[in-house]
Structures are given as C-alpha cells and as structure tokens.
C-alpha positions in Angstrom: 81.7 128.7 35.8 83.3 127.3 39.0 81.1 124.2 38.6 81.9 123.8 34.9 85.7 124.1 35.5 85.5 121.6 38.4 83.6 119.1 36.3 86.2 119.4 33.5 88.7 117.4 35.5 86.4 114.5 36.4 85.9 111.3 34.4 85.0 107.7 35.0 82.7 107.3 38.0 81.9 111.0 37.8 80.6 110.6 34.3 78.2 107.9 35.6 77.0 110.1 38.3 76.5 112.9 35.9 74.3 110.6 33.8 72.3 109.5 36.8 71.5 113.0 38.1 71.1 114.9 34.9 68.5 112.4 33.6 65.9 113.5 36.2 66.4 117.2 36.8 62.8 118.0 37.8 62.7 116.1 41.1 66.3 116.4 42.1 68.3 119.3 40.7 67.5 122.7 39.2 68.1 122.8 35.4 71.4 124.7 35.7 73.0 122.0 37.7 71.5 119.2 35.6 72.8 120.8 32.4 76.3 121.0 33.8 76.3 117.4 35.0 75.2 116.4 31.5 78.7 117.5 30.3 80.1 114.4 32.0 78.3 112.0 29.6 81.0 111.9 27.0 83.1 108.8 26.9 86.7 108.9 28.0 89.5 108.4 25.5 90.7 104.8 24.9 93.6 103.3 26.8 97.0 103.3 25.0 98.0 99.8 24.0 100.8 99.5 26.6 98.4 100.4 29.4 95.8 97.9 28.0 98.5 95.2 28.0 99.2 95.8 31.6 95.5 95.7 32.6 95.0 92.4 30.8 98.1 90.9 32.2 96.9 91.8 35.7 93.6 90.2 35.0 94.7 87.0 33.2 98.4 86.7 33.8 101.4 87.5 31.5 100.5 84.7 29.0 97.0 86.0 28.5 97.3 86.0 24.7 97.3 82.2 24.7 93.6 82.4 25.6 92.8 83.8 22.1 93.3 83.1 18.4 92.9 86.9 18.0 92.4 89.9 20.2 91.8 93.3 18.6 93.7 95.9 20.6 91.7 98.8 19.2 88.3 99.0 21.0 85.2 99.0 18.9 83.0 100.6 21.6 83.7 102.8 24.6 81.7 104.1 27.6 82.3 106.1 30.8 84.2 103.5 32.7 85.4 101.0 30.1 86.0 100.0 26.5 85.1 96.9 24.5 87.2 94.8 22.3 86.5 92.0 19.8 88.3 88.7 20.3 88.2 85.1 19.2 88.9 82.5 21.9 91.3 79.6 21.5 88.4 77.3 20.8 87.0 79.7 18.1 84.2 81.4 19.9 83.7 85.1 19.0 83.8 87.3 22.1 83.3 90.8 23.3 85.7 91.8 26.0 84.9 94.8 28.2 87.9 96.3 30.0 87.6 98.8 32.8 89.7 101.9 32.8 92.4 101.7 35.6 91.6 103.5 38.8 87.8 103.8 38.3 86.8 101.7 41.3 89.3 103.4 43.6 88.1 106.9 42.6 84.3 106.4 43.0 83.9 107.8 46.5 86.2 110.7 45.9 84.6 111.5 42.6 81.1 111.5 44.1 82.4 113.6 47.0 83.9 116.1 44.6 80.7 116.5 42.7 78.8 116.9 46.0 81.1 119.7 46.9 80.6 121.4 43.5 76.8 121.0 43.8 76.9 122.9 47.1 78.3 126.0 45.5 76.0 129.0 46.2 72.9 129.2 43.9 72.8 125.6 42.6 70.8 123.9 45.4 68.6 125.2 48.2 70.8 125.4 51.3 68.4 123.1 53.2 68.2 120.4 50.6 69.7 117.2 51.8 71.0 115.1 48.9 73.3 112.9 51.0 71.0 109.9 50.8 71.0 110.2 47.0 74.8 110.5 46.9 75.2 107.5 49.2 73.0 105.5 46.8 75.0 106.7 43.9 78.2 105.5 45.5 76.7 102.1 46.1 75.4 101.9 42.5 78.6 103.0 41.0 80.6 100.4 43.0 78.1 97.8 41.7 78.5 99.0 38.1 82.3 98.8 38.4 82.2 95.2 39.5 82.3 93.3 36.2 82.2 89.9 37.9 78.9 90.9 39.4 77.7 92.1 35.9 78.7 88.6 34.6 76.4 87.1 37.2 73.6 89.4 36.1 74.1 88.4 32.5 73.6 84.8 33.6 70.5 85.7 35.6 68.8 87.7 32.9 69.8 85.0 30.4 67.8 82.6 32.6 64.9 85.0 33.0 64.5 85.4 29.2 65.6 82.0 28.0 62.1 81.1 26.7 61.4 84.5 25.2 62.2 84.6 21.5 62.0 88.4 21.4 65.3 88.9 23.3 69.0 87.9 23.1 71.2 88.2 26.2 74.9 87.5 25.5 76.2 84.6 27.6 79.1 85.5 29.9 82.4 83.6 29.8 82.8 83.3 33.6 86.2 81.8 33.6 87.6 84.8 31.7 85.7 87.4 33.7 87.1 89.4 36.7 86.0 92.5 38.5 87.9 94.6 35.9 87.3 92.5 32.7 84.1 91.1 31.4 84.1 88.4 28.7 80.9 87.5 26.9 79.8 86.1 23.6 79.8 88.5 20.6 76.3 88.9 19.1 76.0 90.4 15.7 73.7 93.4 16.0 73.0 96.9 14.8 71.7 100.0 16.7 68.1 99.9 17.8 67.8 103.4 16.3 68.1 101.7 12.9 64.5 100.5 13.3 63.3 104.1 12.8 63.2 103.3 9.0 61.7 99.8 9.5 58.1 98.8 8.9 55.7 100.1 11.6 55.0 96.6 12.9 58.7 96.0 13.6 59.1 99.4 15.4 55.9 98.8 17.4 56.8 95.3 18.2 60.3 96.3 19.6 58.9 98.9 21.9 56.0 96.7 23.0 58.6 94.1 24.0 60.8 96.6 25.9 57.8 98.0 27.8 56.6 94.4 28.7 60.2 93.6 29.8 60.2 96.6 32.1 57.0 95.4 33.7 58.4 91.9 34.2 61.6 93.3 35.7 59.6 95.4 38.2 56.9 92.9 39.1 58.2 89.4 38.2 62.0 89.3 38.2 62.5 91.6 41.1 65.5 93.0 39.4 65.7 95.9 36.9 68.4 97.0 34.5 68.0 100.8 35.1 70.3 102.2 32.3 68.1 103.1 29.3 71.0 104.3 27.1 69.9 103.4 23.6 73.3 101.8 23.1 72.3 99.1 25.6 69.5 98.0 23.2 70.4 96.6 19.8 68.7 94.4 17.3 69.8 91.4 15.4 70.7 92.0 11.7 67.2 91.1 10.6 65.7 93.3 13.2 63.7 90.4 14.6 65.2 90.2 18.1 66.4 92.7 20.7 69.9 92.3 22.0 70.2 93.4 25.6 73.6 94.8 26.8 75.2 96.3 29.9 73.8 94.7 33.1 76.0 96.7 35.5 73.1 99.0 36.5 70.8 96.2 37.7 69.0 97.1 40.9 67.1 94.6 43.1 63.4 95.3 43.8 62.2 94.0 47.1 58.7 92.5 47.5 57.6 95.5 49.6 58.7 97.8 46.8 56.9 95.7 44.2 53.7 95.9 46.3 54.0 99.7 46.6 54.6 100.2 42.9 51.8 97.9 42.0 49.4 100.0 44.2 50.7 103.1 42.4 50.3 101.6 39.0 46.7 100.6 39.8 45.9 104.1 41.1 47.4 105.7 38.0 45.5 103.3 35.7 42.3 104.3 37.4 43.2 108.0 37.4 42.4 107.9 41.1 44.0 111.0 42.5 43.6 110.2 46.2 44.9 106.7 45.8 47.8 108.0 43.7 48.7 110.6 46.4 48.6 107.9 49.1 50.8 105.5 47.1 53.3 108.2 46.2 53.7 109.2 49.8 54.2 105.6 50.9 56.9 105.2 48.3 58.5 108.5 49.3 57.9 110.9 46.5 56.9 113.4 49.2 56.3 113.4 52.9 53.9 114.9 55.4 56.0 118.1 55.5 55.8 118.7 51.7 53.7 121.7 50.9 50.3 120.8 49.3 51.1 122.7 46.1 54.2 120.6 45.7 52.3 117.3 46.4 49.7 118.4 43.9 52.3 119.2 41.2 54.0 115.8 41.7 50.7 113.9 41.5 49.8 115.9 38.4 53.0 114.9 36.7 52.5 111.2 37.6 48.9 111.1 36.3 50.0 112.9 33.1 52.8 110.4 32.6 50.2 107.6 33.0 48.2 108.7 29.9 49.8 106.3 27.5 49.0 103.4 29.9 45.4 104.4 30.4 44.6 104.7 26.7 42.8 101.6 25.4 44.0 102.0 21.8 47.7 102.0 20.8 49.4 105.2 21.9 51.2 107.0 19.1 54.4 108.3 20.8 55.4 110.3 17.7 52.3 112.4 17.6 52.4 113.5 21.3 54.4 116.1 23.1 54.2 114.2 26.4 57.9 114.1 27.0 58.3 117.8 26.5 55.4 118.6 28.8 56.8 116.4 31.6 60.2 117.9 31.2 58.8 121.4 31.5 56.8 120.5 34.6 59.9 118.8 36.1 62.0 121.9 35.4 59.4 124.1 37.1 59.6 122.0 40.2 63.4 122.0 40.0 63.4 125.8 40.0 61.1 126.0 43.0 63.6 126.6 45.9 60.9 125.8 48.4 60.8 122.1 47.4 63.3 120.4 49.7 62.3 116.8 49.6 64.4 114.4 47.6 62.7 111.1 46.6 64.4 107.8 47.3 67.1 106.8 44.9 65.1 103.7 43.8 62.4 106.0 42.3 64.9 108.0 40.4 66.5 104.9 38.9 63.0 103.7 37.9 62.3 107.2 36.3 65.5 106.9 34.4 64.4 103.6 32.9 60.8 104.6 32.1 61.8 108.1 30.8 64.4 106.5 28.5 61.9 104.1 27.1 59.4 106.9 26.4 62.2 108.8 24.6 63.1 105.7 22.6 59.5 105.1 21.6 59.2 108.7 20.4 62.4 108.4 18.4 61.2 105.2 16.8 57.7 106.7 16.1 56.2 103.6 17.8 52.5 102.9 18.4 52.2 100.8 21.5 49.1 99.4 23.3 50.6 100.2 26.7 47.4 99.4 28.5 47.6 95.8 27.4 51.3 95.7 28.4 50.6 96.7 32.0 47.2 95.3 32.6 48.5 91.9 33.9 50.5 93.7 36.6 48.0 95.9 38.3 46.8 95.1 41.8 
C-alpha cells in the first residue's frame, strides 16, 4: 500500500519509467512491483487552454498564431509526457503538433529517484539487488525522450533510412517550428494498426512481416532502434497498405560491438546451440560468472523458447500459440526468485521491450509470419 500511495502522486517522467520497468518483470522486478509500476501507464489530463497558450508563446513567441491558418486547442491524442494537436500552417500544410507538459524535463531525475526509493521498500526487491545502473539508464533515456528537438532529428533520420521502402510512412518534421518542448510534423491520415485484426490475412501477415523486418534492420543495419512498441506508435494508412511510424523519442543507438554480440546470439538461437547461446548471453550481460547455474539455465531456456518462431521454417501462427503466456510465466518465476541478484544491461531490456511488444501485436492481429525468412539475412 505504501508503494501504491507513493505512485499515485507521480506523473510525467514517472509514467515513462513505469512503462519501461513493468514491461519486463521477469528479469528485473518481482511481479508485485511490476504490477504497481504499471499503474503509471495512464495518460495525464490535458493542459488547460491558458496553460497551453503560455507554453506555445514560450516556444514560438507571443505572435505564434500567425504561423497557422488554424490550430485546434483541444488535443486529439495524449501520452505520458505530452499531448498532440491538429493544425494547418500558414502555407496550408496539415500538421500534428506535439506539446510537452510543463515541468516534465525538470522533474525527471527527482521522479526516478522517488520511484527508486519506493522500490526499496521492504519486500519488493532483494536487499542486495543493485538496480542503480538501470535507473541511471532510465534517467538518460527519459531525458532523451523529453527532448523533442532530438526527436525531430530522429524523424529525419528514419525518414532517410526508409525513404525507398514503400511499406512505411514516416511523418516529416517541420524543423523550423520544433523546439525541445514542441515537435511539429506533417499530419498523416491513418487509423490504428489494431484495425487490421479484421483485415484479410495477407494484409495482417504483411504488416507484421514488415515490422519484424524493420526491427532486424534497426538492430543490424541502421544501428538505431525505436524501442517503444506501444501499438499507438504503429498506425496504417486508410487503405491499410502502409504502416505509419510515430514517436521516435525512444530511439537508442546500437554500437557495432553490440551488433556483433547480438548477431552471435541470434545465430546461436537459430541453431538451437545451447552452449553458444550461453556464451553469447554472458558476453552481452544477461548473467555473469557469479550467477548460479540454475539461473543461467533458466535464462538460456527462456531465450531458446523465445526463438521458436524464428527457427520454424514455415510461417509461425502467433494466434495459435501460447508462447507469450509461457514466457511471461517463466519470467515471473525468475522475478520471484530472491536469489537472482543480477540485473541485465539496460540495452537488453529496451530490446526485450521492442521484441515482446511485436510478439504481442502479432498475437493480437492473428498474424502468420515466416520469421525465419525475416531474420536469416542477419545471422553471423
């Protein structure tokens, strides 16, 4: 109850941290802590119009309305650290304007520290578990996500990465109207990707094939991955033919050494080579030499089980499998084991967040995907 009451007063950056940590309970937090952190995933209420006026005047100057033919003061979308408005620029371009809630950036460090204090309440984490590296990484990630000017640069970068790929649409940023607190981009007509659940099988399968292929390219080609798999970040054009990619605040760089390590792990998993998988996982940091053999074995078992869709030569039917539930149960069992003290590097947790979100989306869309064909070009 003390944790629940403490969380009730936290918003903004704390919500983002709750999302990060609650999405991977098995290897980081016991289920009780993860479930409580998940309470922070609801969006904050919208800014009152006078407050919004002040924020926009600070970003663009007191005459900011001259930039637009029309600016809708009522947001049409909201998230943990900002809200989104429709607008039409002075030259007639339809825009989406994301406006950050005041005080978010200034509160990041204190919000994370407050959650860290709450997580150290007796009974939630093993006393010896050191989550400080994870919390430091979370602070850095949250500061990056709260910099909308940096997100505008990522929109430009991913627009370049995918310029020749007809499967995807990346809204173009309007750099001259973007600041660290306000992001302006082209408005793209779209509908939720969940709407494909009633589409023809070929359309559902094609969308998930494209997203899995994109993840492999992010990891092994682009060297940069958008790590937030919230379904709201994936939409489709009205005809369902193209995937609209949104929210590039959670992009993480992937260094060449990391790419090589994950390529070795991918190859070991595709070969179902237990010894090579264990070696690659220890290199990456899933466990260390001090980790008990039973914990190492349990973590390797989870990885090899998660690789089943990628080893199967025919299309994998996500709707007919209980893989996600099984992996969740195994992860919860690890989370309950108070003898497991090792916390994997933050980069692995962000990668899990992305892949787990894609597995969940594929299950919801009842997709059949030839995952083996998607990943084969990227093995060592």
